NUDRENNU-982764 format. One line per 5 residues: number of its first residue (from 1); for each residue y, x, z of N, C-alpha, C. Coordinates in Angstrom, 2 decimals. Layout:
REM residues N
NUM> Y X Z Y X Z Y X Z  ...
This chain:
REM residues 322
1> 12.21 9.35 19.84 10.76 9.59 19.89 10.16 9.37 18.51  9.52 10.40 17.99 8.83 10.28 16.70 7.34 10.41 16.95  6.77 9.27 17.26 5.37 9.21 17.62 4.74 8.03 16.88  3.64 8.28 16.17 3.00 7.24 15.37 2.60 6.05 16.24  2.07 6.32 17.42 1.64 5.24 18.31 2.82 4.38 18.75
6> 3.96 5.02 18.98 5.15 4.27 19.39 5.56 3.28 18.31  5.64 3.74 17.07 6.05 2.86 15.98 4.99 1.77 15.74  3.72 2.16 15.80 2.64 1.20 15.58 2.64 0.11 16.64  2.78 0.51 17.89 2.80 -0.47 18.98 4.03 -1.37 18.89  5.15 -0.80 18.49 6.37 -1.59 18.33 6.18 -2.67 17.28
11> 5.53 -2.31 16.17 5.28 -3.27 15.09 4.31 -4.34 15.56  3.22 -3.94 16.23 2.23 -4.92 16.69 2.85 -5.92 17.66  3.69 -5.44 18.56 4.34 -6.33 19.51 5.28 -7.31 18.79  5.97 -6.81 17.77 6.88 -7.67 17.01 6.10 -8.72 16.22  4.96 -8.35 15.66 4.12 -9.30 14.93 3.65 -10.41 15.86
16> 3.26 -10.04 17.08 2.77 -11.02 18.05 3.86 -12.01 18.45  5.13 -11.61 18.30 6.24 -12.48 18.70 6.79 -13.33 17.55  6.24 -13.23 16.37 6.78 -13.98 15.23 6.75 -15.47 15.52  7.88 -16.12 15.30 7.99 -17.58 15.45 7.96 -18.19 14.06  6.87 -18.88 13.76 6.73 -19.46 12.43 7.48 -20.78 12.27
21> 7.99 -21.30 13.37 8.78 -22.51 13.30 7.92 -23.75 13.08  8.60 -24.89 12.85 7.87 -26.13 12.64 7.13 -26.12 11.29  6.10 -26.92 11.23 5.34 -26.99 9.98 3.87 -27.16 10.28  3.11 -27.55 9.29 1.67 -27.76 9.50 0.98 -26.48 9.95  0.17 -26.57 10.98 -0.55 -25.40 11.48 -1.45 -24.81 10.40
26> -1.96 -25.67 9.52 -2.84 -25.21 8.45 -2.16 -24.27 7.48  -0.82 -24.34 7.41 -0.08 -23.44 6.52 0.03 -22.05 7.11  0.21 -21.98 8.44 0.48 -20.70 9.08 -0.76 -20.03 9.68  -1.83 -20.80 9.88 -3.05 -20.19 10.45 -3.56 -19.03 9.59  -3.62 -19.16 8.25 -4.06 -18.02 7.43 -3.07 -16.86 7.47
31> -1.80 -17.16 7.68 -0.79 -16.09 7.78 -1.06 -15.27 9.04  -1.24 -15.97 10.15 -1.54 -15.28 11.41 -2.86 -14.51 11.32  -3.85 -15.13 10.71 -5.16 -14.50 10.53 -5.02 -13.20 9.74  -4.22 -13.24 8.68 -4.02 -12.06 7.84 -3.34 -10.94 8.62  -2.28 -11.28 9.33 -1.54 -10.25 10.07 -2.32 -9.72 11.27
36> -3.14 -10.59 11.88 -3.95 -10.15 13.01 -5.10 -9.24 12.59  -5.35 -9.17 11.29 -6.44 -8.34 10.77 -6.20 -6.86 10.95  -5.01 -6.52 11.37 -4.71 -5.10 11.61 -4.19 -4.42 10.36  -4.65 -3.21 10.14 -4.11 -2.40 9.05 -3.37 -1.21 9.61  -2.92 -0.36 8.73 -2.29 0.88 9.17 -0.84 0.70 9.56
41> -0.23 -0.41 9.15 1.19 -0.68 9.42 2.06 0.46 8.92  1.63 1.09 7.83 2.34 2.27 7.32 3.74 1.92 6.85  3.91 0.81 6.18 5.20 0.47 5.60 6.26 0.18 6.68  5.97 -0.69 7.65 6.97 -0.88 8.71 7.19 0.38 9.54  6.15 1.17 9.69 6.29 2.43 10.41 7.27 3.36 9.69
46> 7.15 3.45 8.37 8.06 4.28 7.59 9.49 3.79 7.70  9.65 2.46 7.65 11.00 1.89 7.74 11.64 2.21 9.08  10.91 1.99 10.16 11.45 2.23 11.49 11.71 3.72 11.74  10.78 4.56 11.29 10.94 6.00 11.49 12.13 6.54 10.70  12.30 6.07 9.47 13.44 6.51 8.67 14.75 6.08 9.32
51> 14.77 4.84 9.79 15.97 4.36 10.48 16.29 5.25 11.68  15.29 5.49 12.51 15.49 6.28 13.73 15.93 7.70 13.40  15.44 8.23 12.27 15.77 9.60 11.88 17.20 9.73 11.38  17.73 8.65 10.78 19.02 8.76 10.09 20.15 7.97 10.73  19.85 7.12 11.71 20.90 6.33 12.35 21.75 7.20 13.28
56> 22.93 6.74 13.58 23.79 7.45 14.52 23.20 7.35 15.92  23.65 8.23 16.80 23.13 8.25 18.16 23.28 6.90 18.85  24.39 6.23 18.63 24.66 4.97 19.33 23.83 3.81 18.78  23.35 3.93 17.53 22.58 2.85 16.91 21.07 3.11 16.87  20.66 4.30 17.25 19.29 4.75 17.02 18.23 3.85 17.65
61> 18.54 3.25 18.78 17.54 2.44 19.48 17.56 0.97 19.05  18.49 0.59 18.19 18.55 -0.80 17.70 17.71 -0.91 16.43  16.42 -0.85 16.62 15.51 -0.81 15.48 15.57 -2.09 14.64  15.56 -1.95 13.33 15.60 -3.12 12.43 14.21 -3.77 12.30  13.80 -4.43 13.38 12.44 -4.99 13.42 12.24 -6.10 12.40
66> 13.28 -6.89 12.14 13.11 -7.97 11.16 12.77 -7.41 9.79  13.48 -6.35 9.38 13.20 -5.75 8.08 11.79 -5.13 8.06  11.40 -4.52 9.17 10.05 -3.93 9.25 8.99 -5.02 9.14  9.20 -6.14 9.82 8.25 -7.25 9.73 8.24 -7.84 8.32  9.41 -7.90 7.70 9.49 -8.44 6.35 8.68 -7.62 5.36
71> 8.77 -6.30 5.47 8.00 -5.41 4.60 6.50 -5.59 4.82  6.10 -5.69 6.09 4.67 -5.87 6.39 4.19 -7.24 5.94  5.01 -8.26 6.10 4.66 -9.60 5.64 4.49 -9.61 4.13  5.41 -8.97 3.42 5.31 -8.93 1.96 4.06 -8.18 1.52  3.78 -7.05 2.15 2.59 -6.27 1.80 1.33 -7.12 1.98
76> 1.24 -7.84 3.08 0.05 -8.64 3.34 -0.03 -9.84 2.40  1.11 -10.37 1.99 1.12 -11.41 0.96 0.48 -10.90 -0.33  0.83 -9.68 -0.73 0.25 -9.16 -1.97 -1.26 -8.96 -1.83  -1.72 -8.54 -0.65 -3.16 -8.37 -0.43 -3.88 -9.70 -0.49  -3.28 -10.71 0.11 -3.91 -12.03 0.12 -4.11 -12.54 -1.30
81> -3.08 -12.47 -2.12 -3.19 -12.92 -3.51 -4.09 -12.00 -4.33  -4.02 -10.70 -4.04 -4.91 -9.74 -4.70 -6.38 -10.12 -4.50  -6.71 -10.48 -3.26 -8.09 -10.83 -2.94 -8.55 -12.06 -3.72  -7.64 -13.00 -3.92 -7.99 -14.19 -4.72 -8.26 -13.77 -6.16  -7.39 -12.95 -6.73 -7.54 -12.52 -8.12 -8.77 -11.66 -8.34
86> -9.09 -10.84 -7.33 -10.25 -9.95 -7.45 -11.55 -10.57 -6.96  -11.46 -11.80 -6.42 -12.63 -12.46 -5.81 -13.23 -11.60 -4.70  -12.38 -10.89 -3.98 -12.86 -10.02 -2.91 -13.37 -10.86 -1.74  -14.42 -10.39 -1.11 -15.05 -11.15 -0.03 -14.66 -10.61 1.35  -14.31 -9.34 1.44 -14.03 -8.72 2.73 -12.72 -7.96 2.68
91> -11.95 -8.10 3.73 -10.70 -7.34 3.88 -10.61 -6.93 5.34  -10.49 -5.64 5.59 -10.39 -5.11 6.95 -11.56 -5.57 7.83  -12.74 -5.61 7.22 -13.94 -5.92 7.97 -14.13 -7.39 8.29  -13.30 -8.26 7.70 -13.42 -9.70 7.96 -13.39 -10.46 6.64  -13.88 -11.71 6.64 -13.82 -12.51 5.41 -12.37 -12.65 4.93
96> -12.16 -12.55 3.64 -10.83 -12.76 3.10 -10.41 -14.21 3.30  -9.12 -14.48 3.19 -8.59 -15.82 3.46 -9.23 -16.87 2.54  -9.37 -16.53 1.25 -9.93 -17.53 0.34 -11.41 -17.78 0.59  -12.08 -16.84 1.27 -13.48 -17.06 1.65 -13.57 -17.86 2.94  -12.69 -17.58 3.90 -12.73 -18.31 5.17 -12.22 -19.74 5.00
101> -11.20 -19.92 4.18 -10.68 -21.25 3.89 -11.07 -21.59 2.45  -10.13 -21.51 1.53 -10.43 -21.69 0.11 -9.26 -21.13 -0.70  -9.40 -21.12 -2.01 -8.38 -20.48 -2.85 -7.04 -21.20 -2.76  -7.05 -22.52 -2.71 -5.79 -23.27 -2.63 -5.02 -22.92 -1.37  -5.74 -22.83 -0.26 -5.11 -22.46 1.01 -4.55 -21.04 0.90
106> -5.31 -20.13 0.32 -4.87 -18.74 0.20 -3.61 -18.63 -0.64  -3.56 -19.35 -1.73 -2.38 -19.29 -2.61 -1.15 -19.84 -1.90  -1.30 -21.01 -1.26 -0.16 -21.65 -0.61 0.33 -20.83 0.59  -0.59 -20.35 1.40 -0.18 -19.54 2.55 0.42 -18.22 2.09  -0.08 -17.69 0.98 0.53 -16.50 0.41 1.96 -16.76 -0.02
111> 2.20 -17.92 -0.62 3.57 -18.29 -1.00 4.46 -18.36 0.23  3.92 -18.93 1.31 4.70 -19.02 2.56 5.03 -17.63 3.08  4.07 -16.71 2.96 4.31 -15.34 3.43 5.43 -14.68 2.64  5.50 -14.92 1.35 6.56 -14.33 0.53 7.92 -14.84 0.99  8.02 -16.16 1.24 9.30 -16.72 1.70 9.66 -16.19 3.08
116> 8.67 -16.13 3.98 8.92 -15.58 5.31 9.39 -14.13 5.23  8.77 -13.36 4.32 9.16 -11.96 4.15 10.62 -11.85 3.74  11.04 -12.67 2.80 12.42 -12.62 2.32 13.39 -13.01 3.43  13.03 -14.03 4.22 13.87 -14.43 5.33 14.03 -13.29 6.34  12.94 -12.62 6.64 12.98 -11.53 7.61 13.79 -10.35 7.09
121> 13.61 -10.03 5.82 14.34 -8.90 5.23 15.85 -9.13 5.31  16.27 -10.39 5.13 17.71 -10.70 5.11 18.30 -10.83 6.50  17.46 -11.14 7.49 17.96 -11.46 8.83 18.65 -10.25 9.48  19.86 -10.47 9.91 20.58 -9.43 10.65 21.02 -8.24 9.81  20.99 -8.38 8.48 21.37 -7.25 7.63 22.88 -7.05 7.57
126> 23.64 -8.07 7.97 25.10 -7.93 8.03 25.72 -7.53 6.71  26.61 -6.54 6.75 27.31 -6.12 5.53 26.41 -5.33 4.58  25.18 -5.08 5.00 24.23 -4.38 4.13 23.34 -5.36 3.36  23.57 -6.66 3.53 22.69 -7.69 2.97 22.51 -7.55 1.47  23.57 -7.36 0.73 23.46 -7.28 -0.73 22.57 -6.12 -1.15
131> 22.80 -4.94 -0.58 21.98 -3.77 -0.93 20.53 -3.95 -0.51  20.32 -4.54 0.65 18.97 -4.74 1.18 18.18 -5.70 0.28  18.79 -6.84 -0.06 18.10 -7.82 -0.89 17.90 -7.31 -2.32  18.88 -6.59 -2.83 18.75 -6.04 -4.18 17.55 -5.09 -4.26  17.44 -4.20 -3.28 16.32 -3.26 -3.27 14.99 -3.99 -3.08
136> 14.94 -4.92 -2.15 13.70 -5.64 -1.87 13.25 -6.45 -3.08  14.16 -7.19 -3.70 13.78 -8.02 -4.85 13.39 -7.18 -6.05  14.09 -6.08 -6.27 13.73 -5.18 -7.37 12.33 -4.60 -7.14  12.07 -4.23 -5.90 10.75 -3.69 -5.56 9.66 -4.73 -5.76  9.92 -5.95 -5.33 8.93 -7.03 -5.48 8.57 -7.21 -6.96
141> 9.56 -7.21 -7.83 9.29 -7.39 -9.26 8.47 -6.21 -9.81  8.74 -5.01 -9.30 7.96 -3.85 -9.74 6.51 -3.95 -9.26  6.32 -4.44 -8.05 4.95 -4.62 -7.54 4.20 -5.63 -8.41  4.87 -6.73 -8.76 4.22 -7.71 -9.64 3.89 -7.10 -11.00  4.79 -6.25 -11.48 4.54 -5.58 -12.76 3.32 -4.67 -12.67
146> 3.18 -3.98 -11.56 2.01 -3.13 -11.36 0.73 -3.94 -11.32  0.77 -5.10 -10.67 -0.41 -5.97 -10.63 -0.76 -6.48 -12.02  0.26 -6.80 -12.81 0.02 -7.26 -14.17 -0.65 -6.17 -15.00  -0.15 -4.95 -14.89 -0.77 -3.83 -15.61 -2.22 -3.65 -15.17  -2.46 -3.75 -13.86 -3.81 -3.60 -13.34 -4.75 -4.63 -13.96
151> -4.28 -5.86 -14.10 -5.10 -6.91 -14.71 -5.31 -6.65 -16.21  -4.26 -6.19 -16.87 -4.38 -5.92 -18.31 -5.36 -4.78 -18.57  -5.40 -3.82 -17.66 -6.31 -2.69 -17.83 -7.78 -3.12 -17.81  -8.06 -4.27 -17.19 -9.45 -4.72 -17.08 -10.11 -4.93 -18.45  -9.32 -5.32 -19.43 -9.87 -5.60 -20.76 -9.64 -4.46 -21.75
156> -9.19 -3.31 -21.25 -8.93 -2.17 -22.12 -9.86 -1.01 -21.80  -10.25 -0.29 -22.81 -11.06 0.91 -22.62 -10.26 2.19 -22.87  -9.01 2.03 -23.31 -8.22 3.19 -23.71 -7.10 3.51 -22.72  -7.25 3.10 -21.48 -6.22 3.36 -20.47 -6.15 4.86 -20.20  -4.96 5.40 -20.26 -4.79 6.83 -20.03 -4.52 7.10 -18.55
161> -4.71 8.35 -18.15 -4.41 8.73 -16.77 -2.93 8.50 -16.47  -2.07 8.79 -17.45 -0.64 8.60 -17.26 -0.30 7.12 -17.02  -0.95 6.24 -17.77 -0.72 4.81 -17.58 -1.20 4.37 -16.21  -2.32 4.92 -15.79 -2.85 4.57 -14.47 -1.89 5.00 -13.36  -1.37 6.22 -13.46 -0.45 6.72 -12.44 0.80 5.83 -12.38
166> 1.28 5.40 -13.53 2.45 4.51 -13.54 2.10 3.15 -12.92  0.90 2.67 -13.17 0.48 1.39 -12.58 0.46 1.47 -11.06  -0.14 2.53 -10.50 -0.21 2.61 -9.05 1.16 2.93 -8.44  2.01 3.59 -9.22 3.37 3.81 -8.73 4.05 2.47 -8.51  3.88 1.55 -9.46 4.49 0.24 -9.35 3.78 -0.63 -8.31
171> 2.47 -0.64 -8.35 1.72 -1.56 -7.49 1.72 -1.13 -6.03  1.75 0.16 -5.77 1.62 0.65 -4.39 2.82 1.49 -3.95  3.18 2.49 -4.75 4.15 3.49 -4.28 5.53 2.92 -4.01  6.01 2.05 -4.89 7.40 1.61 -4.75 7.63 0.83 -3.45  6.59 0.19 -2.91 6.79 -0.54 -1.66 6.94 0.42 -0.49
176> 6.18 1.52 -0.49 6.38 2.54 0.53 7.76 3.17 0.39  8.15 3.42 -0.86 9.47 3.99 -1.11 10.57 3.03 -0.66  10.37 1.75 -0.94 11.33 0.72 -0.52 11.47 0.70 1.00  10.34 0.80 1.71 10.37 0.80 3.18 11.24 1.94 3.69  11.05 3.13 3.11 11.84 4.29 3.52 13.33 4.07 3.24
181> 13.63 3.60 2.05 15.04 3.44 1.67 15.70 2.31 2.45  14.95 1.23 2.74 15.51 0.16 3.56 15.88 0.68 4.94  15.02 1.51 5.51 15.33 2.12 6.80 16.59 2.94 6.73  16.75 3.68 5.62 17.95 4.51 5.44 19.20 3.65 5.28  19.09 2.58 4.49 20.23 1.69 4.29 20.65 1.05 5.61
186> 19.68 0.54 6.36 19.99 -0.11 7.64 20.60 0.89 8.62  20.27 2.18 8.47 20.82 3.22 9.34 22.22 3.66 8.91  22.67 3.19 7.73 23.97 3.62 7.23 23.96 5.04 6.70  22.79 5.50 6.22 22.66 6.87 5.73 23.38 7.05 4.40  23.59 8.30 4.02 24.23 8.60 2.74 23.30 8.21 1.59
191> 23.89 8.03 0.41 23.08 7.69 -0.76 22.07 8.77 -1.08  22.46 10.03 -0.89 21.55 11.13 -1.16 20.33 11.12 -0.26  20.57 10.89 1.04 19.46 10.83 1.99 18.55 9.63 1.68  19.15 8.50 1.35 18.37 7.29 1.04 17.50 7.51 -0.20  18.07 8.14 -1.21 17.32 8.38 -2.45 16.19 9.39 -2.22
196> 16.45 10.41 -1.40 15.42 11.41 -1.12 14.27 10.80 -0.33  14.58 9.91 0.60 13.52 9.24 1.35 12.75 8.28 0.45  13.43 7.68 -0.51 12.73 6.84 -1.49 11.72 7.69 -2.26  12.14 8.87 -2.68 11.25 9.76 -3.43 10.07 10.20 -2.57  10.34 10.49 -1.31 9.25 10.83 -0.38 8.22 9.71 -0.32
201> 8.68 8.48 -0.13 7.77 7.35 -0.05 7.00 7.11 -1.33  7.67 7.36 -2.46 7.02 7.17 -3.77 5.87 8.15 -3.96  6.10 9.40 -3.62 5.05 10.42 -3.75 3.94 10.21 -2.73  4.32 9.83 -1.52 3.33 9.50 -0.51 2.44 8.36 -1.00  3.05 7.37 -1.66 2.30 6.23 -2.16 1.28 6.61 -3.22
206> 1.62 7.56 -4.08 0.67 8.01 -5.09 -0.53 8.68 -4.44  -0.26 9.54 -3.45 -1.36 10.19 -2.73 -2.20 9.15 -2.00  -1.54 8.19 -1.40 -2.22 7.16 -0.61 -3.14 6.32 -1.48  -2.65 5.87 -2.65 -3.48 5.01 -3.50 -4.63 5.77 -4.14  -4.39 7.00 -4.54 -5.48 7.81 -5.09 -6.56 8.03 -4.05
211> -6.15 8.24 -2.80 -7.14 8.39 -1.73 -7.86 7.07 -1.48  -7.15 5.96 -1.59 -7.77 4.64 -1.44 -8.86 4.45 -2.49  -8.56 4.83 -3.73 -9.55 4.72 -4.81 -10.75 5.62 -4.55  -10.48 6.81 -4.04 -11.56 7.74 -3.71 -12.47 7.15 -2.64  -11.84 6.56 -1.61 -12.60 5.99 -0.51 -13.40 4.77 -0.95
216> -12.93 4.06 -1.96 -13.68 2.90 -2.45 -15.03 3.33 -3.02  -15.09 4.55 -3.48 -16.35 5.07 -4.03 -17.09 5.96 -3.04  -16.36 6.76 -2.28 -16.99 7.77 -1.43 -16.79 7.55 0.07  -16.13 6.46 0.44 -15.84 6.24 1.85 -17.00 5.65 2.63  -16.81 5.59 3.93 -17.76 4.97 4.84 -17.31 3.53 5.05
221> -18.12 2.54 4.65 -17.68 1.14 4.78 -17.33 0.74 6.20  -17.98 1.35 7.18 -17.69 1.03 8.58 -16.28 1.46 8.96  -15.79 2.52 8.33 -14.43 3.01 8.59 -13.42 2.40 7.63  -13.84 2.21 6.38 -12.94 1.77 5.32 -12.56 0.30 5.47  -13.42 -0.50 6.08 -13.10 -1.89 6.35 -13.46 -2.85 5.24
226> -14.05 -2.37 4.17 -14.53 -3.25 3.11 -15.68 -2.58 2.38  -16.36 -3.35 1.55 -17.53 -2.83 0.87 -17.17 -1.67 -0.05  -18.06 -0.69 -0.09 -17.86 0.47 -0.95 -18.41 0.18 -2.34  -17.69 0.65 -3.36 -18.17 0.51 -4.73 -17.64 -0.68 -5.47  -16.71 -1.41 -4.86 -16.16 -2.59 -5.54 -15.47 -2.26 -6.85
231> -14.77 -1.12 -6.88 -14.09 -0.73 -8.12 -15.08 -0.46 -9.24  -16.21 0.14 -8.90 -17.24 0.41 -9.91 -17.87 -0.88 -10.38  -18.21 -1.76 -9.47 -18.82 -3.04 -9.84 -17.92 -3.80 -10.80  -16.61 -3.80 -10.51 -15.66 -4.54 -11.33 -15.11 -3.73 -12.50  -15.60 -2.49 -12.63 -15.17 -1.60 -13.72 -13.65 -1.44 -13.75
236> -13.09 -1.27 -12.54 -11.64 -1.09 -12.41 -11.26 0.27 -13.00  -10.14 0.29 -13.69 -9.68 1.52 -14.33 -8.97 2.40 -13.31  -9.75 3.01 -12.45 -9.22 3.96 -11.47 -9.14 5.34 -12.11  -8.55 6.28 -11.39 -8.48 7.66 -11.87 -9.88 8.19 -12.13  -10.83 7.89 -11.26 -12.22 8.35 -11.42 -12.84 7.76 -12.67
241> -12.72 6.44 -12.84 -13.34 5.75 -13.98 -12.74 6.23 -15.31  -11.42 6.34 -15.36 -10.75 6.75 -16.60 -11.20 8.14 -17.01  -11.27 9.06 -16.08 -11.70 10.42 -16.41 -13.17 10.46 -16.83  -13.99 9.64 -16.19 -15.39 9.57 -16.60 -15.51 9.01 -18.02  -14.72 7.99 -18.32 -14.75 7.39 -19.65 -14.24 8.38 -20.70
246> -13.25 9.19 -20.35 -12.71 10.18 -21.29 -13.70 11.32 -21.56  -14.46 11.71 -20.54 -15.32 12.90 -20.66 -16.78 12.58 -20.97  -17.26 11.44 -20.49 -18.65 11.05 -20.72 -18.72 9.59 -21.18  -18.02 9.25 -22.28 -17.95 7.84 -22.69 -19.31 7.22 -23.00  -20.16 7.95 -23.70 -21.46 7.39 -24.07 -22.34 7.15 -22.85
251> -22.34 8.11 -21.95 -23.18 7.98 -20.75 -22.70 6.82 -19.87  -21.38 6.70 -19.70 -20.85 5.62 -18.89 -21.12 4.27 -19.55  -20.99 4.21 -20.87 -21.25 2.95 -21.57 -22.70 2.53 -21.45  -23.61 3.49 -21.45 -25.03 3.15 -21.29 -25.29 2.50 -19.94  -24.63 3.00 -18.92 -24.77 2.40 -17.59 -24.25 0.97 -17.61
256> -23.11 0.77 -18.24 -22.52 -0.57 -18.32 -23.46 -1.52 -19.07  -24.01 -1.06 -20.18 -24.85 -1.90 -21.03 -26.18 -2.28 -20.38  -26.62 -1.52 -19.39 -27.91 -1.80 -18.77 -27.89 -3.03 -17.87  -26.73 -3.53 -17.53 -26.62 -4.72 -16.67 -27.40 -4.53 -15.37  -27.16 -3.42 -14.72 -27.87 -3.08 -13.49 -27.40 -3.94 -12.32
261> -28.19 -3.96 -11.26 -27.73 -4.58 -10.03 -26.52 -3.80 -9.54  -25.73 -4.44 -8.68 -24.53 -3.78 -8.17 -24.87 -2.44 -7.52  -25.92 -2.42 -6.72 -26.30 -1.20 -6.02 -26.61 -0.07 -6.99  -27.46 -0.37 -7.99 -27.85 0.67 -8.95 -26.68 1.10 -9.82  -25.80 0.16 -10.14 -24.63 0.50 -10.95 -23.75 1.50 -10.21
266> -23.53 1.24 -8.93 -22.73 2.16 -8.11 -23.37 3.54 -8.09  -24.68 3.58 -7.88 -25.38 4.86 -7.80 -25.29 5.63 -9.11  -25.49 4.95 -10.23 -25.49 5.62 -11.53 -24.10 6.12 -11.91  -23.08 5.32 -11.64 -21.72 5.76 -11.97 -21.31 6.91 -11.06  -21.72 6.86 -9.81 -21.41 7.98 -8.92 -22.06 9.27 -9.38
271> -23.23 9.17 -9.96 -23.89 10.37 -10.50 -23.03 11.00 -11.60  -22.44 10.15 -12.41 -21.56 10.66 -13.47 -20.34 11.33 -12.85  -19.72 10.67 -11.88 -18.57 11.25 -11.20 -18.92 12.60 -10.57  -20.07 12.62 -9.89 -20.48 13.84 -9.19 -20.74 14.98 -10.18  -21.39 14.65 -11.31 -21.69 15.67 -12.31 -20.45 16.28 -12.92
276> -19.38 15.48 -12.97 -18.12 15.96 -13.54 -17.21 16.60 -12.47  -17.62 16.52 -11.22 -16.80 17.08 -10.14 -15.50 16.32 -9.93  -15.53 15.02 -10.19 -14.29 14.24 -10.15 -13.77 14.02 -8.73  -14.67 13.92 -7.77 -14.19 13.73 -6.40 -13.34 14.92 -5.97  -13.79 16.12 -6.29 -13.04 17.32 -5.92 -11.70 17.38 -6.66
281> -11.72 17.03 -7.95 -10.48 17.02 -8.72 -9.49 16.02 -8.16  -10.01 14.85 -7.79 -9.14 13.82 -7.22 -8.51 14.30 -5.92  -9.30 14.97 -5.10 -8.77 15.48 -3.84 -7.65 16.48 -4.08  -7.80 17.31 -5.11 -6.75 18.28 -5.44 -5.47 17.56 -5.85  -5.61 16.50 -6.65 -4.44 15.74 -7.10 -3.78 15.03 -5.93
286> -4.58 14.47 -5.05 -4.05 13.80 -3.86 -3.25 14.79 -3.02  -3.80 15.98 -2.83 -3.11 17.02 -2.07 -1.80 17.42 -2.72  -1.79 17.47 -4.05 -0.58 17.82 -4.79 0.54 16.83 -4.50  0.23 15.53 -4.59 1.26 14.52 -4.35 1.73 14.54 -2.90  0.81 14.76 -1.97 1.20 14.83 -0.56 2.15 16.00 -0.31
291> 1.85 17.14 -0.92 2.72 18.32 -0.74 4.08 18.10 -1.40  4.11 17.41 -2.54 5.38 17.11 -3.19 6.21 16.15 -2.33  5.53 15.23 -1.65 6.23 14.32 -0.74 6.91 15.12 0.37  6.19 16.09 0.90 6.76 16.93 1.96 7.97 17.71 1.43  7.89 18.20 0.22 9.02 18.94 -0.38 10.26 18.06 -0.50
296> 10.04 16.77 -0.78 11.18 15.86 -0.93 11.99 15.76 0.36  11.35 16.02 1.48 12.04 15.96 2.76 13.10 17.05 2.91  12.99 18.09 2.10 13.97 19.18 2.15 15.36 18.70 1.73  15.41 17.56 1.04 16.69 17.03 0.55 17.31 16.03 1.52  16.70 15.86 2.70 17.17 14.87 3.67 17.67 15.57 4.93
301> 18.71 15.02 5.51 19.27 15.59 6.75 18.44 15.12 7.94  17.38 15.84 8.23 16.45 15.46 9.29 16.41 16.52 10.38  16.18 16.07 11.60 15.92 17.01 12.69 14.52 17.59 12.47  14.23 18.76 13.04 12.88 19.32 12.90 11.79 18.36 13.37  12.06 17.62 14.44 11.07 16.68 14.97 10.78 15.57 13.96
306> 11.85 15.03 13.36 11.67 13.95 12.39 10.97 14.47 11.14  11.36 15.65 10.68 10.72 16.20 9.48 9.23 16.43 9.72  8.89 16.95 10.87 7.47 17.19 11.18 6.70 15.88 11.18  7.32 14.82 11.69 6.66 13.51 11.71 6.32 13.05 10.30  7.31 13.09 9.41 7.10 12.60 8.04 6.14 13.51 7.27
311> 6.26 14.81 7.48 5.36 15.75 6.80 3.92 15.53 7.25  3.71 15.39 8.54 2.37 15.17 9.08 1.80 13.86 8.57  2.64 12.84 8.50 2.19 11.53 8.02 1.69 11.61 6.59  2.41 12.35 5.75 2.01 12.49 4.35 0.68 13.23 4.22  0.56 14.33 4.92 -0.65 15.15 4.81 -1.87 14.44 5.41
316> -1.67 13.74 6.52 -2.79 13.03 7.14 -3.19 11.81 6.32  -2.24 11.14 5.69 -2.57 9.99 4.86 -3.42 10.39 3.67  -3.15 11.58 3.16 -3.91 12.08 2.00 -5.32 12.47 2.38  -5.54 12.78 3.65 -6.86 13.23 4.10 -7.61 12.18 4.90  -7.07 10.94 4.95 -7.65 9.92 5.81 -9.05 9.49 5.33
321> -9.80 8.87 6.24 -11.13 8.38 5.91 -11.22 6.88 6.03  -10.09 6.20 6.17 -10.07 4.74 6.31 -8.78 4.19 5.74
């Protein structure tokens, strides 16, 4: 069965069954709070779907839930620490962990999430353990590298579009790619199929993050789950901001120098984006990456049903409103 609801419900049920073991409740309460916040569950969904698509008939129903939970736990760990670094107040429509508790609690519980993620990734991997851990740890280091670049970009005015694309590839795309490849490895798939699914996830991730940046400026906060315009307020070097700085540097700098209220700053920067037609350009680029992700599926031994699932997921993710 290749059904988004099936994979999503499977992940939610597995999250509800997580046994955190002995330890202070104060350590795990923020972990549970973070995971209960919902989310798209895209990464564990990709892992489970890839496994189901590539596993043998006799193994197809033995889903690698521990690895799926590990990927989701790691993803949420990065969001928790991200929110501390960005001083974000809202995540998925609720107060962030450091706002509900405090920064020390958020950091420590985030550390616990990272360890839990590694334990889950390794659990039941059997003779695939070395490959699984190697891929997961390499991906984790790339994600940290992407976060470092993102922070470094904050103090630079000369960030290029190419540098930005590489940053989001590391910070976002490689984890989606890792989820796909982990599913392939756990399924015992060929190296070619595993690498092609990695490429699919990588391209999907680029489309996904570019759409996320678009929604931060043009989305509906009720659907998006957090305040709109945060990237503009913080002068984050997104694809939109970089292109505006390249094409209208004086005008954008004047807005920055005026020290406007957050609301007015968002409105003025959006006027620049709108005048340059950047939202439309961004949508074209997002569509390009989504279509390239679909093309990558041509290199994988998939049934028509499985291919349609992955293709639809890529195209719908690029067009999402939340």
